[in-house]
Structure formats: structure tokens, C-alpha cells
N, C-alpha and C positions, 0 to 999 in steps of 0.2 A: 180731584187732583190727578193730573197726569204728567208725563215727562215734559210737556211743553208749558205747563203752568208756571206762573211767576214764582220766584223763590219766596215771595211774601205769603204764598198759600200754605207754607209750612208753619205749623204751630210754633209760636215763640219768635218768629222772624218778622220783625217790624221794618219800617222804612230805614232806620239808622243801620240796622244789621244788614239789610239788603244792599245798602250803599257800600258797606265794607266788603260784602261778597262780590259786588260788581268790580271792585279793584282787583279781585282774584280771578276775574273772568267767569264768575258764576252768576248767571242770570235766571236760570230755570231750575225746576226740580231735577230734570235730567242731567243738567250741568253738575249739580252737587254729587250725584251718584258717580259721575265720571271724574271727580276730583279725588284721586286715590291717595291714601296715606303715603308719606315719604319714608316712614320708619314705624317700628312697633316697640312698645315697652312690655317686657315680661316681668310680672310681679315676682320678686325673688323668693326662694325657699326660706322658711322661717329659721332664724338662728336663735340659739339659747345659751345662757351662761351655765357652766364655764365654757369659754370659747378657746379650745385647745390650740387652734390655728391662728388665734389673734383676730384682728379686725382690719379691714381694708377700707379705703375711702370709696364712696359711691352710695347708691341706693341700697338700703338694707331693711329687712323686716326682723325685728328683735322681740322675742317673747320673754317677758320678765314680770315678776310680781312687783306691785307697788308697796313699798314698806312704810311710806309716810305721805302725807298730803303735799302737793306741789306748793312752792313758796313764790309769792308775787312781790316785786319791788317796782317803785315808780321812779322814772327819770324824765324830767321835763314834761310831765303830763302824759307820758306813755308808760305802759306797763310791760314788764318782762317777767314771765312765769317760768320757773325752772324746777326740774326734778332729776335726781340722780338715780340711775338704775345700774345693776351689775353686781359684782362680787369683789372680794379683796384683790383679785388679780387684775381685774379690768372693770373700769367704770365708764359710763357714757352719760353726759349731761344732756338732758332734753330741754329745749328752749322754745317757748312760745311768745310771740309778740302780740300785745293787746288781746290777750285771751285769758283773762282772770277767771273766766268760768271753768277753766280746767281744774281749779281747786276743788270744785264740787263734782266734776265729771269723773275724776279718778279716785276710786275708793281703796284705801289701804287694805292689804290682804288679798286683793283680787289680782288676777293676771291679765295682762293686755298685750296685744301685738302693736309695737310702735314702728311705723313705716315712714321713712324719710331719707334724706341725704346725709350721710355720715362724713365728717371731715375732722382732721386733726389740727387743732389751733391752740396756741398759747399753752402747750404742754398737756392738753387733754382732748379726749374724743368728744365730739359734740354732734347732736342731731337737731337741726333747726326746723321749727314748725312741723313736727311729725304728726301724721295722722294716727289716731288711736282707735283700735277696734277690738272686739272680742275675738278670741282665737278662731271660733267657728265662722265668723264673718270673713276673716282674712283668708281662711282656707278655701272659700268660694272664689277668691281672686287669684290665689297662688297658681303661677304658671300661665295665667290668662294673658293673651296678647291684646294689648290696647293700642289703637291706632294713634299715630302722631302725624298731624297734617302740616304742610307749609302754610304759614300765616302771613297776613298783612298787619300793619300797625293798627292796634285797637281790637283786633280779632283774637279770640281765645280758642284754644284747642277744644275745650269742653263745649263751646258753642257749636262747632262743626259736628262733634260727636252727637250732640243732642238732635241737631237738624237731620243728620243722616239716619239716625235711629227712628226718627219720626216718619221719614219717607219710607223706610223699609218696613216699618210696622203697618203702613197704609197699603202694602202690597202693590206699590207702583212698579209696573213691569216694563223692561226694555225689550224690544223685539230682537230675537236672535236671527241675524241676517245669514248666518252660515247654514248651508243645507245640512240636514241630519246625517247624510252619508259621509260628509267630510268630517263632521265632529266625531263620528264613530271610528272612522279610518285613522284619524290622528289622535284618538283617545283624549278628546278635549271636553272639558266640563261645559255644561249648559251655561249660557251667558248670565242669566239672572242669579244662578247659584254662585258663579264666579264673582259677580258684583257684591253679593252679600258677604261672601267669605273674605274678599280682599279688604273690606272695611272692618268686619268683626269675625275673624277666623275662629273656628271651633278649636283648632289645634294647628301645629306646624304643618302637618300633612295636608290639611284642607287649604292652608295658605299657599303652599307650594303648587297645589293643583289649580287653585283659582288664578294665581299669578301666571302660571304657564298659559292658561287660556287667554288672558288679557295681553300677555307678551305676544302670543301668536297673532292676535288681532292687530296689534300695532304694526308688526312686521308685514303681515299679510296685506293690510290696507295700503301701507306705504309702497310696497313692491307692486301691488296691483295697480295703483294709480300711475306709477312710473311706467310699467310695462304696457298698460292700456294706452297711454299717450304715445309710447314708442311705436306701437303697432299701427298708429294712425299717421306716423311721420315717415315719409319717404326720404331717402337721401336727397338733400337739397343742393342745388348747384351753387358753387362759389361765385358770388356776384361782384367780387373785388379783385383788382389787379395790383400786386405789391411790387415795390421797387427792388433793385438788387440788394442783397443782404450784406454786401461788402462794407457798407457804412457802419452797420451794427458790429461787424467783426472788428472794425477799427476802434469803436468805443470799448469793446470788450478788452482789447489789448491795452487801452489806456486806464483801465480801472486800477485803483490803488492796491488791488489784491487779485490773484489769479482765480478764475472760476474753477470749480471742481469738475471732474470728468462727468459726474452725474448731472450737474447743471448744464454743461455743454451738450450732453446727449438729449436732455429734455428740450433745450432750445431748438436743436435740430429737428426733433419730432414735431414741435409746434410749427416751426417754419415750413416743414414739408406739408403739414395739414393745411396751413393758410395759403400755400401756393398751389395746392392741389385742386382737382376739379369739383370737390364737394365742400360744403360748409363744415368747419371743424367743431367737434364736441369732445373736449378732452379734459380729463381730471389730472392734476399734478399733485401727487402725494409726496410730502416732504416732511421729515421729522423736524421737531422744534430746532431752530437755529441752522437749518440746512441751506438757507439762502433762496427762498422762493420769491421774496419781494424784488430782488434785482432781476430775476427772470421775468417777472411781470412788467417791470419798468422797461426792460430792453424790448419786449414784444410790443408794448404800447408806443415806445419811441419809433420802432420800425413802422408801425401803423401810421403814426403821425407823419413820418418822412414820406410815406406813400400817398399822403394827402387825405387821410381819413381820420375820423374820431375814434377814440377808445375810452372805455370807462371801467373803473374798478370799484366794486361795492364792498365796503368793510362792515363788520358786524357791530362796531361801536364808533361813536363820534370821536373818541380819543384816538383810536387807531386810524380813522379816516384822516384826521388832522395831521397825524404823524406822517402818513403816506404823502399827503399834500406837501408838507414842508420838505421831506426828503426828495420827492420828485422834482419840486421847484428848484432845489439846490443842484440836482443833477442836470436839469435842463440848461441851467446857466453854465455849469461846469463844462458841458459838452457842446455849448453854443448851438443848441437846437432851435430851429425857427418854429416854435410852437408855444402854446399857452397851457398852463395847468389850472383847471377850474375846480373849485371846491363847492360841494352842495350837501348840506346836512339839515336835519330837521330843526335844530336849535338856532339856525341863522335867522336874522331879522327878515321881515317881509321885503325890505329894500334890498338886502343882500341876496335873497333868493331871486328877486326880480332881475337883478343884474346878472346872476348866474344863468337864469333861464334864457336871457337875451344872448349871452355869450355862447350857449349851447347851439343856438341857431345861426350865429354869425361867424363862429370860428370853426371852419370845416375840418381842421386837423388837430383839434384840442385834445388834451389828455385830461379826462374828467375823473375826479376822486370824490367819493361820497358814501353815504349810508343808504338805507332803503328809501330815502327821499329820491334817489335816482329813478325809482320805478313808479313814482306818482304820476298822475295824468298830466300835470303841468310840465314835466320833464320831457321836452321834445327835442330830439337830436336831429342834426341835419345830415351827417355823413358817418353814422356809427357803423364801424366795421369789426370791432372786437369788444366783447364784454367779459369781465373777469369778476367772479365772486370769490372773495377771500374768506377763509374759514367756512367752507361750504356747510359743515354740520350745523351751523347756526341758521341756515336758510332752508326753507322747504322747496320741494320740486316745483310747486306752483310759482314761487317767487322767482326761481331761476328762469322759468319759462316766460314769466311776465317781463323780466329784464331782457331776455333774448329776443322778445318781440319788438323791442324798441328799434327804430331804424329799419333797414332793409335786410332782415335776416343776417345779423352779424355773427361772426365766429364766436364760439363759447369756450371759455377757459375757466375751469373750476379748480380752486386751490384749497388743500386741506392739510393741516398739521397733525391730524389724527392718524396715528400709525396703525391702520387696519390691515391685517393679513390679506394678501392678494385674493385668496379664495372668497373672502367675505366682501372685499371691495367690488369684485365683479358682480356680486348679487346686488349690493346697495347702489352701485353706479352703473347698472347694466346698460344704460343708454349712452355711456361715455367710454372713449378710449382712455387708457391709463398710462401715465408716466410716473416714475418713482425717482425722487432725489434721495438717494440713500447714502450720501456722504456729507460730512460736516466740514466747512472751511478749515484749512490747516491751521490758521492763526488762533483758532479757538481752543483753549485748554479744556480738557475733560473736567466736568464737575466732580468735586470730591464729596462723596456721600457718607452719611453715617446714620444708622438706626439705633436709637437709644431709648431708655425708659424715662419716666418722669423725674428720676433723681438727677438727671443731667441738665435740667432746666437752668439752674443757677449758672453752670458753666456756659451754657448757650447764651444767656443774657450777657455775660462778661465778654464772650467772643464777639457778639454783635457790637458791644461798646467799642472793642478794639478795632473792628472793621470801620465803624463810623469815625473813630479818631483818625484813621488812615484816609478819610475822605470818601468812604464808600457808603452804601445804603443796604437795607435789609427788608425782606418781607416776612411777616408772621401770618400764617394761614390758620383760621379756626373753622370748624364745620358749621357753627351756629351763629346767627346774628345776635340773639339775646338768650338769656337763660330760659330754658324750656322745662316745664314740669315733666318729671319722669324720664328725662333724657340726660344722661351723664356725659357731657362733652363740653369742651371749651367754647365760649362765645365771644364774638368780636367786641361787643360793648364793654363787658366786664374786663376782658383781657387788655384792651387799650387803656382803660383807667388804671389797671394794675401796673402796666409798663410805664405810664407817665409818672406814677408815684415812685416806681423803682428807679428810674433814671433821674428823677428830681429836677426836671427842667433842663438838664444838660443836653438832652437829645430830643428833637421834635418827633413826636409819635402821632401819626395820622390814622384815621379809621375809614374803612370802605366796605360797603355791603350792598346787596341788591335792592334793599328796601328804600335806599336813598333816591332822591330825585335825580334825573339825568344830569341836570346842570351841576348839582352838588358832586356827583360822582366824577364828572369831567374836571371840575375844579380841583378835587383831591388828587386825581391822577396827574394833572398838569403840575401841581405843586410838588408831587413826588418826582416827576420828570426833571424839574428844575432844582432838585435837591433842597427844596424848602422844607420837605418832610424827609427825615432820615430813616425812620422805621414805619412801615405801613402795615397795620394790622387789618386783615381783610378776610372775607369769605372767598369762595372760588371765582368771584367775578373777575379777578385778575388773570384768570386762565387765558382769556383772550383780551390782552390789554396793550398798554403802551410799551414800547421798547426802551428800557432803561439800562444801558450798558454799564452804568455806574453801580448797579445793584449786584452785590456779590454773595449775599446770604439769603437762602430760602429756608425758613423754619416752619415745619408743618405739624401742628398739634393734632392729636388723635388721628395720626396717619393711617391707623388700622381701619378707620371708618370710610376711607376712600378707595375707589377702584385703582388698580395700578396704572391704567392708561391716564386717568386724571392726575394722579400724583406726578407722572412723567410730564404732563402738560404744564403743571404748576412749576415743577423744577426748571422747565424751559424758560421761565421768566428771568433766571439768572444765567451767568455764563455767556452773556452776549457781548462782552467787551474782551480786551486782550489780557485781563488779569485773572488770577485764580478765583474761582467761585465755589461755594459750598452749599450742600443741601442737608439739613438736619431734620430727620423724621422721628417724631416722638410717638412711640408705640405704647398705647395704654391698655392693650388687651393681653390677658394671660394665655390666650390661645396659641398653640404651637403652629397652627396653620397660618395665623396672622403674621407670626415671625418669619415663617417660610416664604410667604408672599412678599413681604417687605425686603427680604434678603435678595430677591431678584433685582429690585431697584438699587440695592446697596452695591451690587457687583457689576451693574451694567447701565450705560447711558444710551443704549440703542433701543429706540422706541419700538421698532418692529420685532426685535428679540423679546422685549418685555411683553408685548401684546401676545406673541405666540406662547410664551411661558404661562401667561395669565390664563389663556384658554385651557392649558393642560391641567392647571390646579383647580379650576372652578368645578363645582358639582352642585346637585340639587340642594336648595336651601342656603347656598353660600351668600345669597343676596341679603340675608337677614343681618341688619346692622351695618351694611356697607352702602355708602352713598353711590348713586348711579353716576355714570360719567357724563350724561346729558347729551351724548352724541346724537346728531340729527333730530334734536328736540323731541325725542321719544319721552313720554311721561313715565313709563314703567319699564320698558324694554331696555336691555343693555347688550350691545352687539358683541361684547366679549364673553360675558358669562352665559348669554343666551344664544350662542352661535349655532347650536344644534337646532333650536327652534327657528332661527333665521333661515337655515338651509331647508328645513321642512316646509316653511311658509312659501319659500321661493318655488319649491317643487309643486305645491298645490296651485299656485298662481299660474305656473307654466301649463299644467294640465287643464285648468279651466279655460284659459285664453286660447289654447290649441283647439279645444272643442267648440268654444263660443267666443270668438274674437270681439264681437260687439256687445257681449253681455246682454243678449236679447232674449235668451231662453227664460221661460217663466220662473224657474227656480233660481235664476241669477238676478232678477230685477231688484230684489231687496238688497242684494250685494252691491249692485251698481249705485243705488241711492246712498248706501252707507259709505262707499268709497268717496263719493262726492262730498258728503257731510264731513268726512275725515279731513279732506283737503281744505275745506272751508274753515274748519276748526284750526288747522295748522296756520292758515293765514291770519286768523283772528288773534292767535297767540302772539303773533309778531306785530300786532296793532296796525295791520294794513287794511 
């Protein structure tokens, strides 16, 4: 068995399990080693009675003697076995389902550690389906970090753990492409050590060291790929001639709202580039709600009036359709002599065929779509401008593929991720940068509050009031479904609870990444039409449809998200002209978590939040905090790992300065790994 071996070579992985792994993008032995945990569970310290500080909800390990045998009752053919532990001051009822054997397993007079999730219900503390073990058995687990992986439907965390352990036990090694001198200079762990420790860390120090190596790799390979291509690209001549900009100035004057100074400045910078002697390659950074879409429309309209095609690629079908509808309305509103064409993956073959024909027969079309725009069948006739919306969802290779359509069109990249300029220069080193750092005057600042779980009832009542006023709300949970050993809210259970709470008076919808695209699109469209009033979702709404009617964003377990992602989520509301609210539920007792969330509480400025987040983060802060997902990095985070990003950029610069073609013998493995990384990025996007 080696890294290229089929996943079925792993002991215990049959055809059915292999099929589940394939849905996760795991096909080979090497793939599973590079499927890193998304979180870790640390077995808690043992608690004993009497508990002077009381008991809190969550996962607990309680050492207690058994005073009597458990008791079993039957209900409709199913058994429930119960046992009470504790003292006069505090009792916990242990409950097992269909586990009558516990009557003989637990011996009165002996002490056991009972591990499970504790919750308070019907006036008493309960631990459901607890694991029971001898004290010495549990102490072997106490403090151990157990990996928690992202799953697909039908896959279990323990299945992945077992498969990874089997591979690591077989000493399957991955080659370390980094030259030894670079590893030593940067104090980086050896690659195979990092792989082992990222899955099953010996302790927190080992996990931090392993993660730093793998974070460095992701940044290094991303920047290397970008800079390597840049070194081979000379400034290319502008092959297009654009008409006078006065007609766009007239459109800007007739808009129902005035453009901000930042929008006007950005438009001037783009216009200057597109009228200049060289092909434009520019990034437009704008905070959520800053008005990037109208800038895109105006530049596409100018391109159309000049007789050329333009295309904008959105990361989701829902967003692409929304752009299509709004662009079509504006084309009619301003009486523009052009056609807006939609092209997405879910369209029927007939619809696609018609769209392909229009691409070749309408020389000044405005084209809106998803990654279907860069498929081989998408052939443009006069493409002069390509725009990628939400750039962090696309890889460099995809942007390049898009830009190769037509005759070297101008490239405009748009991002709502508020990256500090110093980091943006590294990540987008091949692009000029414009920043839209103002929000349209008509938009009211979002009112924020950070509260604990005791506020939930008030939040539900507030959401009801907003719905009764005709508005809508989002509720964000970090998990799709209940996960063993991870104490956080999940979409499936939460949506059921809210439906029961509102008793049918409010339509509650559910959205998460495991749903099929058609189903996700249907739910988002229902929410956009106000057929769903409360949408319970994971972070898939981070890049979603524009719903100006949504006025409440409630985020459960807000402490588990990075500040940049919380800010992106908050940006889903406040898009209309009425007051909007963001309620962040903090479930962590940590003072640092409260301090971080307070930054969001007092500011709606994404760039300020990103800068403050950088100041607060330190080694190990990634533990228990979900990554932002920027630029589709699997493990790296541009905010908390900014120091590693800067170091990786410096190493790339030194290598390419000495060996621009990566032709030296000690760089050949690096060259191969860079190409593999880019291919993997493309595969993740199903291209």
C-alpha cells in the first residue's frame, strides 16, 4: 500500500465505504491523509461529588459510586435503563436506550467514570447514553485530543479515525518536497511528523507545531503557483478600444441613489486601466454592502456599449440568478441595446444550447453565470471583460482559465473579504488593488448584541415580532447534525425545535452544505420570496442571495467562528432601508472569546475588525474556532496565520529570485508539488 493506492486497500474499507469517501473527494490512501480534522475534542477532567461549583450543560466525565443496580422499563417494545448518581445536594439521572445489559455491567459498590452530554430537562440533570469505564481507563483518555472530521451523509467520524490509524500504522510516507535548509531556517516540522500529529496529536504543543507546518505549505504552494505564473506573464497589450465614458456618467446620474466617493474612485481606476495601453488585472475589495455589484454592472454596460462582451462568474447558482435578474431590470431601465445571458450548471441541455449559441451571435452581450462559464463548450465571440465575484471561492487556476476565454480580456476580481492591505498584496500579488471602503448612505448601521444562552427566549420572541412586521430572519448554527463529542448547535435539530416553538405560525426553513444544489437553490429562492420567514442554516449563506427584507441575523455558538466570517454572515442583513439586528450567542466561558466578540459588537467596519482580529490572535487560538474558508484553504486562515503567510511569501520570493523556472535539482520536487496543489484546488471545485 502506498499513497497512490486505492482507498479500498485500507483494512475495513469496502466498496460502499469507498463510495462515501469519494463524495468527500477521497479516492486514494494519500487523499485520506490530507483530509485534515476540522476540530478536536478534548476529554474533560473528571468531576466528583460533591460539586461545589454546581454543574453546567455540555460533555462531562463524572466519577461516582453505584449504590444500586440500574432499573429498566419497557415502552412500546423499546427499553429505557436508568440510574441515579450523586448526593443530597445534586443528582444526575443516567439514561440508556435499548441497553438492558447495563443492569449486569454496573456492579453496586464499585466506582465508575460516566462520560456523556449533560443537560437540564424537566427539572433535573440528565446524562443520555453515557459511556461507562473504570477510572484508570478514563485517565488514559483524559486531556487527549481526538480528531473530528467533516462528514458526508452516511459516513461516521469513527470510520475515518479507524481508516487514518490503519494507514499511519502501515508507515505509508508522503515525500517532503521542501528542501531541508528551508525547513531548518523556518523551524518547520518534518512533513510526515506533521501529518501524524495533525490527525492524532500527542498534546497541544505538537498540534500547534504540526498545524504551522501544514499552514505554511498551503500558503507557500498557493503563492508559489501565483508568482510562478506571474513571472511568465509579460504585460499584455490592450486589444480593445472603448467608447466615450460620458454615457456611463449619465447612467450614474440617473441612478435612484448617489454612488459613494469610494465607488466613483474605483470606477475611475477601472476605466483608466481598460482605456490604457495594457490589459487590466485588478482586484476590487469592498466590505459587505459596499455596492460592488453596481460597479460591476456599470463596467459591463460600458463594455457592451463599446461593442464587446463581458461576463461575471458568481460562486453560487442562486447569486448568479439574482445578478441576472437585477442586470436584466437595469438594462431595460436604462434602455441599453444589449442582451443579458444566463449560463449555469443546473440549466437543461436545451437551455444551455441556446445560451452557447447566443454567446457566439450576440457580440455585445452581458453574460452572467457560475463556473459553467469556463467549461469548454462556453465559446465567446468578443469577450473583453471578465469579472469573478467573491474571488476567495475560486482558485488562481480558475481565474486564469476564465481570463483565457476570448482574446485576452480585461480581468476584474471582486471580493467582500476585508483583508488588510498588507496581506492582500501578498495574496493578490498579480493584481492592482482598489478598495471600496464606504457604505451607501441610505443603509442604517446594524445594531449588534453579544449575549449568553439565557437570552435565547427573548431572541425567539424578537424574531417573532420582526416576522409579524413583515420581515425575515436567519439563524446560523455551526453544525449540520448532532456530532459525537462536539457540543454545539446543529441545523437539523434546531430547525425542528423552532418549528415546534412557533407552532406553525411562522415558516421555518433549513439549509446546509450537504443538501443537493437543486434543493439548496429551491430553499434560497423560497426565502427570497418570503415563503420562508426564518432560515436555519450553516455558513453556506455567507455567499448567498440578497434578501433586503431580512432584518435579523442570530448566530449560535458565535465563539466558534472567526471574526471575519461572523462579519460576512452579519452582512446578509442590513441590505434594505429598515433597521437590522445581529444577535451573537456566546457559549464560551473564555474571557478571550468575550473580548473578540466585543470587537464585532462595537463595529460594523470589516477592515477594522480584520485588523483587530490580527492583534488578538496567538498560537493555539485556532483550537475550537472554525476557519473562515477564505481562498478555499483547508487548514490555513489568513487572519490568525498572517505571520506564516508573510514568511511563506518571503521564502517564495527568495526561491524564484534564484531559480525563476524551478529547474534546479533541489526544486524539482517542489515544482511537482505545486502543480499537484493546483490540480487539487480545481478538483475541489468539481471542474
